[in-house]
C-alpha positions in Angstrom: 2.7 24.4 7.8 5.1 22.6 10.1 5.8 18.9 10.5 7.7 17.3 13.3 9.2 13.8 13.6 11.0 11.5 16.1 8.0 10.4 18.0 8.0 6.9 19.5 6.5 4.3 17.1 3.0 3.8 18.4 0.0 4.9 16.5 -2.0 7.9 17.6 -4.7 9.6 15.5 -5.1 13.2 16.6 -7.1 15.9 15.0 -8.3 18.9 17.0 -9.7 22.3 16.0 -9.3 25.2 18.4 -12.8 26.8 18.9 -11.7 30.2 20.1 -12.2 31.5 16.6 -13.1 30.1 13.1 -9.4 30.2 12.0 -8.2 28.1 14.9 -5.4 25.6 15.1 -5.8 22.3 13.4 -3.4 19.5 14.4 -3.4 16.4 12.2 -1.7 13.1 13.0 0.1 11.8 9.8 1.7 8.6 11.0 4.3 7.6 13.6 6.3 10.6 14.5 4.5 13.1 12.3 2.0 15.8 13.3 1.0 18.8 11.2 -0.2 22.0 12.8 -1.8 24.1 10.1 -2.4 27.3 12.0 -2.3 28.7 15.5 -5.0 29.5 18.1 -5.2 33.0 19.5 -4.4 31.7 23.0 -1.2 30.2 21.7 -0.3 33.1 19.4 -0.5 35.5 22.3 2.4 33.7 23.9 4.5 34.2 20.8 6.3 37.2 19.4 5.0 36.4 15.9 1.2 35.7 15.8 1.6 33.9 12.5 4.2 31.5 13.7 2.9 27.9 13.8 2.9 25.8 16.9 4.7 22.4 16.8 3.6 19.9 19.4 5.2 16.6 20.1 2.8 14.1 21.8 4.3 12.4 24.8 4.3 8.7 25.4 1.2 7.2 27.0 0.7 8.9 30.4 3.3 11.5 29.6 2.7 15.2 28.8 3.2 16.6 25.3 5.8 19.3 24.7 6.1 22.3 22.4 9.0 22.2 19.8 10.7 25.2 18.2 8.9 26.6 15.1 12.0 25.8 13.0 11.7 22.1 13.7 12.5 20.3 10.4 10.4 17.6 8.8 11.9 14.2 8.3 10.6 11.0 6.6 10.2 8.1 9.0 13.1 5.6 9.1 12.8 2.7 6.7 14.7 -0.5 6.0 15.8 -1.9 2.7 13.2 -4.6 3.2 10.5 -1.9 3.0 12.0 -0.8 -0.4 12.2 -4.3 -1.7 8.7 -5.0 -0.6 7.3 -2.0 -2.5 9.3 -2.7 -5.6 8.3 -6.4 -5.6 4.7 -5.7 -4.9 4.5 -3.3 -7.9 5.6 -6.2 -10.1 3.2 -8.5 -8.3 0.2 -6.1 -8.8 1.1 -5.5 -12.4 0.6 -9.2 -13.3 -2.8 -9.2 -11.5 -3.8 -6.2 -13.6 -2.6 -8.0 -16.8 -4.7 -11.0 -15.8 -7.9 -8.9 -15.3 -7.4 -7.2 -18.7 -8.1 -10.6 -20.4 -11.5 -10.9 -18.9 -13.5 -8.7 -21.3 -12.4 -10.8 -24.4 -12.3 -14.3 -22.7 -15.6 -14.7 -20.8 -19.2 -13.5 -20.6 -19.4 -14.2 -16.8 -20.9 -11.0 -15.2 -19.8 -12.1 -11.8 -16.2 -12.6 -13.0 -16.2 -9.3 -14.8 -17.4 -7.4 -11.7 -14.7 -9.1 -9.6 -12.0 -8.4 -12.2 -13.0 -4.7 -12.4 -12.7 -4.5 -8.7 -9.3 -6.1 -8.6 -8.0 -4.1 -11.5 -9.1 -0.8 -10.0 -7.8 -1.4 -6.5 -4.4 -2.8 -7.6 -3.9 0.0 -10.2 -4.5 2.6 -7.4 -2.1 0.8 -5.2 0.6 0.7 -7.9 0.4 4.5 -8.1 0.7 4.7 -4.3 3.7 2.5 -4.2 5.4 4.4 -7.0 4.8 7.7 -5.2 6.2 6.2 -2.0 9.4 5.1 -3.7 9.9 8.3 -5.6 9.5 10.4 -2.5 12.5 8.4 -1.0 14.6 8.6 -4.1 14.3 4.8 -4.7 13.8 3.3 -8.2 10.3 2.0 -9.0 11.5 -1.3 -10.5 14.1 -3.8 -9.5 14.9 -4.4 -13.2 17.2 -2.4 -15.5 15.3 -0.1 -17.9 14.4 -1.9 -21.1 15.3 -5.3 -19.6 11.9 -6.7 -18.8 12.0 -9.6 -16.2 15.8 -9.3 -16.0 17.8 -8.2 -12.9 20.9 -6.1 -12.9 23.1 -9.1 -13.6 21.0 -9.9 -16.8 19.6 -13.1 -15.2 15.9 -13.8 -15.2 14.3 -12.4 -12.1 12.7 -14.8 -9.7 8.9 -14.4 -9.6 7.4 -12.9 -6.5 5.5 -15.5 -4.3 2.2 -16.6 -6.0 2.9 -15.0 -9.4 1.8 -17.1 -12.4 4.6 -18.7 -14.5 4.9 -17.8 -18.2 3.3 -21.2 -18.9 0.3 -20.4 -16.7 -0.2 -17.0 -18.2 -0.1 -18.5 -21.7 -2.7 -21.1 -20.8 -4.9 -18.3 -19.4 -4.6 -16.3 -22.6 -5.6 -19.3 -24.7 -8.6 -20.3 -22.6 -12.2 -19.2 -23.2 -15.4 -19.1 -21.3 -15.8 -21.7 -18.5 -12.2 -22.9 -18.9 -10.9 -19.3 -18.6 -13.1 -18.7 -15.6 -11.6 -21.7 -13.8 -8.0 -20.8 -14.7 -8.5 -17.2 -13.8 -10.0 -17.9 -10.4 -7.5 -20.6 -9.5 -4.6 -18.4 -10.7 -5.8 -15.3 -8.9 -6.2 -17.2 -5.6 -2.7 -18.4 -6.0 -1.6 -14.9 -6.8 -3.4 -13.4 -3.8 -2.0 -16.0 -1.4 1.5 -15.0 -2.6 0.8 -11.4 -1.7 -0.2 -12.5 1.8 3.2 -14.3 2.1 5.0 -11.1 1.1 3.1 -9.0 3.7 3.8 -11.7 6.4 7.5 -11.7 5.5 7.6 -7.9 5.7 6.2 -7.7 9.2 8.2 -10.7 10.4 11.5 -8.8 9.6 12.9 -6.8 12.5 12.8 -3.0 11.8 10.6 -3.4 8.6 7.1 -2.2 8.1 7.3 0.7 10.6 6.7 3.5 8.0 3.1 4.6 8.6 2.1 4.8 4.9 3.6 1.5 4.1 2.0 -0.1 7.2 -1.4 1.1 6.2 -1.0 -0.1 2.6 0.3 -3.5 3.6 -2.4 -4.2 6.2 -5.2 -2.9 3.8 -3.8 -5.1 1.0 -3.7 -8.1 3.3 -7.3 -7.6 4.4 -8.6 -6.9 0.9 -6.9 -9.9 -0.7 -8.1 -12.3 2.1 -11.7 -11.2 1.4 -11.3 -11.6 -2.3 -9.8 -15.1 -1.8 -12.9 -16.1 0.0 -15.1 -14.7 -2.8 -13.1 -16.6 -5.5 -13.1 -19.8 -3.5 -16.9 -19.6 -3.3 -17.1 -19.0 -7.1 -14.9 -22.0 -7.8 -17.1 -24.2 -5.6 -20.2 -23.3 -7.7 -18.5 -24.6 -10.9 -19.8 -27.8 -12.5 -17.5 -30.8 -12.9 -17.2 -30.0 -16.7 -16.0 -26.5 -16.0 -13.3 -27.7 -13.6 -11.7 -30.0 -16.3 
């Protein structure tokens, strides 16, 4: 299996199976500058001394031909900026609080609608936390901005600033103490605030020159943006259905 890099940063999705025989070549696009060729077609192998050697193809720019690269072409992770790393580290902390909020639902409300929403948020954001941790680990970056054992403290032992939209300790304490309709209202209002903060983080990422170009990070950030915008609309609708007494 061979991977190549250094392709211009536009997004192609290429997957083609050679039909000359069942074990034909499969080329899979894996992000800007990355193409995997899993095996070689007979027509290509016939041109090579080693029939088992993989073929590495670099797509050309729009309107330009592709070119074949040497079999020994090395794989290389896409370039990233420190802003990418900061975004992933900060978003792990951000998602972790959302998961903490959803964990309160089972013991604080009987609302089936809120329980369904909470399960959805918890599942998606837990999956995304795992993705972000893998992304950082693959690049030799620490998962957390904080020192080990120093929760909510930065490397200077000062309290870390909350990511945009995160609930303050006072808001989290009020949520823990609330029950039933009051909890529902605080949860929805707090999670809307939380989600809007995530949108700010994504916007800041893409507004920074050179940031957000990594394919996996780009896909994650855009998917998170779309998902959280949709969930904000759902929660706003749920808030609008509350009675005046529930809003107090």
